[in-house]
C-alpha positions in Angstrom: 0.0 0.0 0.0 1.2 3.5 -0.9 1.9 5.7 2.1 4.2 8.5 3.2 6.3 6.0 4.9 7.1 4.0 1.8 6.7 6.7 -0.9 9.7 7.0 -3.2 11.5 10.3 -2.8 14.2 9.9 -5.5 14.2 11.1 -9.1 12.1 9.2 -11.6 14.1 9.0 -14.8 13.8 6.4 -17.6 11.4 4.2 -15.6 13.7 3.9 -12.6 14.2 5.6 -9.2 17.6 7.4 -9.2 19.7 9.3 -6.8 20.9 12.8 -8.0 24.3 13.0 -9.7 25.2 15.4 -6.9 23.9 14.0 -3.5 21.5 16.7 -2.4 18.0 16.8 -1.0 15.4 19.2 0.3 12.7 19.0 2.9 9.0 18.8 2.3 7.0 20.0 5.4 3.4 19.8 6.6 2.2 23.4 6.5 -0.3 22.7 9.2 2.4 21.8 11.8 5.8 22.8 10.3 7.0 19.2 10.8 9.0 17.4 8.2 7.0 15.0 6.0 9.8 13.8 3.7 13.3 14.4 2.4 13.2 14.5 -1.4 16.0 14.1 -4.0 17.2 17.5 -5.3 17.9 17.3 -9.0 20.7 19.2 -10.7 21.6 20.0 -14.3 23.1 16.6 -15.0 19.9 15.0 -13.9 17.9 17.3 -16.1 20.0 16.3 -19.1 19.5 12.6 -18.2 15.8 13.1 -18.1 15.8 14.7 -21.6 18.0 11.9 -22.9 15.5 9.4 -21.6 12.5 11.2 -23.0 14.1 11.7 -26.4 15.0 8.0 -26.6 11.5 6.9 -25.6 9.7 9.3 -27.9 9.8 7.3 -31.3 8.2 4.1 -29.9 5.5 6.0 -27.9 4.7 8.3 -30.8 4.2 5.3 -33.0 2.1 3.3 -30.5 -1.4 2.9 -31.8 -3.9 5.4 -30.3 -6.0 2.7 -28.9 -3.1 1.2 -27.0 -2.2 4.6 -25.5 -5.9 5.1 -24.6 -6.0 1.8 -22.7 -2.9 2.8 -20.7 -4.5 6.1 -19.8 -7.7 4.4 -18.8 -5.8 2.1 -16.5 -4.1 5.2 -14.8 -7.6 6.6 -14.1 -8.8 3.3 -12.5 -5.6 2.9 -10.4 -5.9 6.5 -9.1 -9.4 5.9 -8.0 -8.4 2.6 -6.3 -5.8 4.5 -4.3 -7.8 7.6 -3.8 -7.5 7.7 0.0 -3.7 7.2 -0.1 -3.2 9.9 -2.7 -5.6 12.3 -0.9 -3.6 12.0 2.3 -0.4 12.8 0.5 -1.9 15.9 -0.9 -3.2 17.0 2.5 0.2 16.4 4.2 2.3 18.3 1.7 -0.3 21.0 0.8 -2.4 21.6 3.9 -5.9 21.4 2.3 -8.7 19.4 4.1 -9.1 15.8 3.1 -12.4 16.5 1.4 -10.7 18.9 -0.9 -7.8 16.4 -1.5 -10.3 13.7 -2.4 -12.0 16.0 -4.8 -8.7 16.9 -6.4 -7.7 13.3 -6.8 -11.0 12.5 -8.5 -10.5 15.5 -10.7 -6.9 14.5 -11.6 -8.0 10.9 -12.4 -10.7 12.2 -14.7 -8.1 13.8 -17.0 -6.7 10.4 -17.7 -10.2 9.0 -18.5 -11.1 12.0 -20.7 -7.8 11.8 -22.6 -8.1 8.0 -22.9 -11.2 8.8 -25.0 -9.6 11.7 -26.9 -6.5 9.7 -27.8 -8.5 7.9 -30.5 -10.1 11.2 -31.8 -7.0 12.8 -33.4 -8.9 13.6 -36.6 -7.4 15.2 -39.6 -9.1 16.3 -42.9 -8.9 15.9 -46.6 -10.3 18.5 -48.9 -10.1 19.5 -52.6 -8.0 22.6 -53.2 -10.2 25.4 -54.4 -8.2 25.8 -57.6 -8.6 22.1 -58.3 -6.0 19.6 -59.3 -4.8 18.3 -55.9 -6.0 17.5 -52.4 -5.2 19.2 -49.1 -4.4 16.5 -46.5 -4.1 17.8 -42.9 -2.7 15.7 -40.0 -1.9 16.3 -36.4 1.3 14.8 -35.1 2.8 14.8 -31.6 5.1 17.8 -31.0 7.8 15.7 -29.3 9.5 16.0 -25.9 7.6 18.4 -23.7 8.5 20.1 -20.4 5.8 20.5 -17.8 6.2 22.8 -14.8 3.4 22.4 -12.2 2.3 24.4 -9.2 1.9 23.6 -5.5 -1.7 24.5 -5.0 -3.2 21.5 -6.9 -0.1 19.2 -6.9 -1.9 16.2 -8.4 -4.5 17.7 -10.7 -2.2 20.3 -12.4 0.2 17.5 -13.3 -2.5 15.2 -14.5 -4.0 18.1 -16.6 -0.8 18.3 -18.5 0.5 14.7 -18.5 -2.7 13.1 -19.7 -3.1 15.1 -23.0 0.6 14.9 -23.7 0.6 11.1 -23.4 -2.6 10.9 -25.4 -1.0 12.9 -28.2 2.0 10.6 -28.3 4.6 12.9 -26.6 7.2 12.0 -24.0 7.3 14.1 -20.9 9.6 15.9 -18.4 7.8 17.0 -15.2 9.2 19.6 -12.7 6.8 19.6 -9.7 6.7 22.4 -7.2 9.4 22.1 -4.5 6.8 22.7 -1.8 4.6 19.7 -3.0 6.6 17.2 -5.1 5.2 14.1 -3.4 1.9 13.9 -5.3 3.7 13.7 -8.6 6.2 11.1 -7.3 3.3 9.1 -6.1 1.9 9.1 -9.6 5.1 7.6 -11.1 4.5 4.0 -10.0 0.9 4.2 -11.1 1.9 5.3 -14.5 4.4 2.4 -14.7 1.9 -0.1 -13.5 -0.6 1.1 -16.0 1.9 0.4 -18.8 3.5 3.8 -19.6 6.9 2.7 -21.1 10.2 3.6 -19.4 11.4 7.1 -20.3 8.0 8.4 -21.5 7.4 10.2 -18.2 10.3 11.6 -16.2 9.7 13.4 -12.9 12.5 15.6 -11.6 11.9 17.5 -8.3 14.4 20.2 -7.5 14.9 23.2 -5.2 16.7 25.0 -8.1 13.9 25.4 -10.5 15.2 28.3 -12.6 18.5 26.7 -13.9 16.9 23.3 -14.4 13.9 24.5 -16.4 16.2 26.9 -18.3 18.3 24.0 -19.4 15.3 22.2 -20.7 14.1 25.3 -22.6 17.4 25.5 -24.4 17.7 21.8 -25.3 16.8 21.5 -29.0 15.1 18.2 -28.3 12.4 19.9 -26.2 9.7 21.5 -28.3 7.1 22.7 -25.8 6.9 24.1 -22.3 3.7 24.1 -20.3 3.5 26.1 -17.1 0.9 26.8 -14.5 1.8 29.5 -12.0 2.2 33.2 -11.5 2.2 35.7 -14.4 5.6 37.0 -13.2 7.3 33.6 -13.7 5.3 33.0 -16.9 6.9 36.1 -18.4 10.3 34.8 -17.6 9.6 31.5 -19.1 8.1 33.0 -22.3 11.3 35.1 -22.8 13.5 32.0 -22.4 11.2 29.9 -24.6 11.7 32.4 -27.4 15.3 31.4 -27.9 14.2 28.0 -29.2 10.8 29.2 -30.5 9.0 26.7 -28.3 5.3 26.3 -28.1 4.1 27.8 -24.8 0.7 26.9 -23.4 0.5 28.7 -20.0 -2.1 29.1 -17.3 -1.1 32.2 -15.3 -2.5 34.4 -12.6 -6.1 35.4 -12.0 -8.2 38.1 -10.3 -11.6 36.6 -10.6 -14.7 38.8 -10.1 -17.8 37.4 -8.5 -20.9 39.4 -9.7 -24.2 39.2 -7.9 -26.9 41.1 -9.7 -29.9 42.7 -8.0 -32.2 39.9 -9.4 -30.0 37.1 -8.2 -31.1 34.2 -6.0 -29.2 35.3 -2.9 -29.1 31.8 -1.3 -27.8 30.3 -4.5 -25.2 33.1 -4.9 -23.9 32.4 -1.3 -23.7 28.7 -2.1 -21.7 29.5 -5.2 -19.5 32.0 -3.4 -18.5 29.5 -0.8 -17.3 27.1 -3.5 -15.7 29.8 -5.7 -13.9 31.5 -2.7 -13.1 28.6 -0.3 -12.1 25.8 -2.7 -8.5 25.0 -1.5 -8.8 27.9 1.0 -8.8 30.4 -1.8 -5.4 29.2 -3.0 -6.5 28.8 -6.6 -6.1 31.0 -9.7 -9.8 30.6 -10.3 -10.8 31.6 -6.8 -13.3 34.5 -6.5 -10.9 37.3 -5.7 -13.3 40.3 -5.5 -17.1 40.5 -5.1 -19.3 43.1 -6.8 -22.8 43.0 -5.4 -25.9 44.9 -6.5 -27.1 47.5 -4.0 -30.5 45.8 -3.9 -29.2 42.5 -2.5 -26.0 43.7 -0.9 -27.1 43.6 2.7 -28.8 40.2 2.4 -25.8 38.7 0.5 -23.2 40.0 2.9 -25.1 38.9 6.0 -25.6 35.4 4.8 -22.1 35.0 3.3 -20.4 36.3 6.5 -22.5 33.8 8.5 -21.4 30.9 6.4 -17.8 31.9 6.4 -17.8 32.4 10.2 -19.1 28.9 10.7 -16.3 27.2 8.9 -14.2 24.9 11.2 -10.5 25.4 11.0 -7.7 22.9 11.7 -5.4 20.2 10.4 -6.7 18.9 7.1 -6.4 15.2 8.2 -9.2 15.8 10.8 -12.4 15.1 8.9 -14.3 17.7 11.0 -12.2 20.6 9.6 -13.3 22.5 6.5 -10.4 25.0 6.3 -6.8 23.9 6.4 -3.5 25.6 6.5 -2.2 28.0 3.9 0.9 26.7 2.1 3.6 28.7 3.9 4.4 31.8 5.9 4.9 34.0 2.9 1.4 33.3 1.6 -0.2 33.8 5.0 1.7 37.0 5.6 0.6 38.4 2.2 -3.0 37.6 3.0 -2.7 39.4 6.4 -1.0 42.4 4.7 -3.8 42.7 2.1 -6.5 42.6 4.8 -4.7 45.2 6.9 -4.3 47.5 3.9 -8.1 47.3 3.1 -9.1 48.0 6.7 -6.7 50.9 6.9 -8.5 52.4 3.9 -11.9 52.0 5.4 -13.1 48.4 4.8 -15.3 46.8 7.5 -14.3 43.4 8.9 -17.5 41.3 9.0 -15.7 38.1 10.1 -12.2 36.9 10.6 -9.5 39.4 9.8 -6.7 38.3 12.1 -4.1 35.5 11.7 -4.4 32.5 14.0 -1.6 31.4 16.3 0.7 28.6 15.1 1.9 26.1 14.6 1.0 26.1 11.0 0.0 28.9 8.6 -3.7 29.3 9.4 -5.8 32.3 8.4 -9.5 32.4 9.2 -12.2 32.8 6.5 -12.6 36.6 6.3 -15.3 38.9 4.8 -14.6 42.6 4.2 -17.5 44.9 3.5 -17.7 48.2 1.6 -14.1 47.8 0.4 -12.6 51.0 -1.1 -11.7 51.0 -4.7 -8.0 51.7 -4.1 -7.5 48.7 -1.7 -4.8 46.4 -2.9 -7.0 43.4 -2.1 -9.1 44.3 -5.2 -6.2 44.4 -7.6 -3.8 41.7 -6.3 -4.3 38.0 -6.3 -5.1 37.1 -2.7 -4.5 33.3 -2.6 -6.3 33.0 0.7 -9.7 32.8 2.4 -10.5 36.5 2.1 -13.6 37.9 0.4 -13.6 41.7 -0.3 -17.1 42.9 -1.2 -18.0 46.1 -3.1 -21.5 47.6 -3.3 -22.3 48.5 -6.9 -25.1 50.6 -8.3 -25.6 49.3 -11.8 -24.8 46.3 -14.0 -22.7 48.4 -16.4 -20.6 49.6 -13.5 -20.2 46.0 -12.4 -18.9 44.9 -15.8 -16.6 47.8 -16.0 -15.1 47.0 -12.5 -14.9 43.3 -13.3 -12.9 44.0 -16.6 -10.7 46.6 -14.9 -7.7 44.2 -14.5 -4.8 42.9 -16.5 -5.9 39.4 -15.7 -8.7 37.5 -17.5 -8.9 33.9 -16.3 -12.3 33.2 -14.6 -15.4 35.2 -13.7 -18.6 34.3 -11.8 -22.0 35.8 -12.4 -25.4 35.3 -10.6 -28.7 36.4 -12.0 -32.2 34.9 -12.4 -32.4 36.2 -15.9 -30.5 33.7 -18.1 -30.7 35.9 -21.3 -29.2 38.9 -19.3 -26.6 36.6 -17.8 -25.5 35.3 -21.2 -25.3 38.9 -22.6 -23.2 40.0 -19.7 -21.0 36.9 -20.0 -20.1 38.0 -23.5 -19.0 41.4 -22.2 -16.8 40.0 -19.5 -13.1 39.8 -20.6 -12.3 36.4 -19.2 -11.5 33.0 -20.7 -14.1 31.3 -18.5 -17.4 32.5 -17.0 -19.4 30.5 -14.5 -23.0 31.5 -14.8 -25.1 30.7 -11.7 -22.5 28.2 -10.4 -19.4 28.4 -8.3 -17.2 25.9 -10.1 -15.8 26.3 -13.6 -13.3 23.5 -13.9 -14.1 20.4 -15.9 -11.8 18.1 -17.9 -14.2 18.2 -20.8 -14.1 22.1 -21.0 -11.4 24.3 -22.4 -9.6 25.8 -19.3 -7.6 29.0 -19.8 -7.5 32.8 -19.8 -7.0 35.9 -21.8 -4.9 39.0 -21.3 -2.2 38.4 -18.7 -3.8 35.1 -17.6 -2.2 32.8 -20.1 -1.9 31.3 -23.5 -3.7 28.2 -24.9 -6.2 25.9 -23.3 -6.1 22.8 -21.1 -8.8 20.2 -21.0 -11.4 19.5 -23.7 -10.2 18.3 -27.2 -8.2 21.6 -27.4 -6.0 20.4 -24.6 -4.6 17.6 -26.7 -4.2 19.8 -29.7 -1.7 21.9 -27.7 0.7 18.9 -27.8 0.3 18.5 -31.6 1.8 20.0 -34.7 -0.4 20.4 -37.8 1.1 19.0 -40.9 -0.3 19.8 -44.4 0.5 17.5 -47.3 -0.4 18.5 -50.9 -1.4 15.4 -52.7 -2.3 14.6 -56.3 -4.1 11.5 -57.3 
């Protein structure tokens, strides 16, 4: 049985567990206690090169493997993840801090990407058409791009890896994975599952490191690597985009967010509060899709704020392994300190604290669910990504003003909108400058849907059939017959 006690903590390269070329390791800690969970191998540049060597050698055979065979492997990964759901969920909670209920949901979500792309693997459809001028045919095919580098974040340590690995394997690519140094254990736990499901040696290589910049930069400048996919902050995304330009790599990226949550005057307040709890408190707000700022119509403002604050105040806080707890620890001291700083700034400018508002004593990096009312427009909490359980609420006089405020950001990942009038909601959704809009629901993520943003929130899409296309190159053949 997989557990923290017997979880491999070495590098996973060419189908084997390996020690780093230079014997180094780093500590993974439980953010709820500060105690060490594991000591993990710390890859260097020689290890990064070895991973590329393995991926490049494994690529031709995997690329030429029939789609149905690749599909069956992915389907088995899905089933194995569900069989080991409890073990995988505990690992997520121990390294990330989220409650077990959230970790179980993440594991199911991660597994679903392997099922979805087991189906999509056999749907790599091209086309044949007659050239408009006549005389020949236009044949279009989609071929795997090659070796791909995947850089995953700490906030969904299993799901974000699965969302990249599954479509890459379905397409016929071989993979290099650099998990976040705060949460590498979930990806390492996936390695044996991939092998047991039949992924050939070298097709997936998992290389944890505490020196992410130099290692990823090496991959980005190796001519055998043809794509880098990154989920994380816009600041780091810009750095990777500049580096990727040297080899003209394909760069699907899911970057920062500043999601607005709009509650119109005609909204069902109870439903809006239900949705707000999901959109704000999923993973304690440590999500790029988390509702970051709330714009509420003046007609329902008091009712919404009162009910929302009551629900937030009732959340039970504590270690995620305790089933009774609904709010776990934030990932580290820096994240908690920024949340505290943003709340203090808003209060200093005139915001009212309706619940929460002060950090909790340690050990661990806990911050209580917090609702801020009548937040001034110049508060940092409205313009910066919070990544914590804080909901700043603004009273708004009109729908046009609401849309203008929602769009007034350089980010454009997700937005949430509540109204009883579906036609109005759809019209407003078209005006919102975001890649995803959740209309009358608090959750937007789905493996079957195209996940991604506009503006500074990223490039490309993950999930849906589009997610596999990111790992493909289009080839056109002019044919006469």
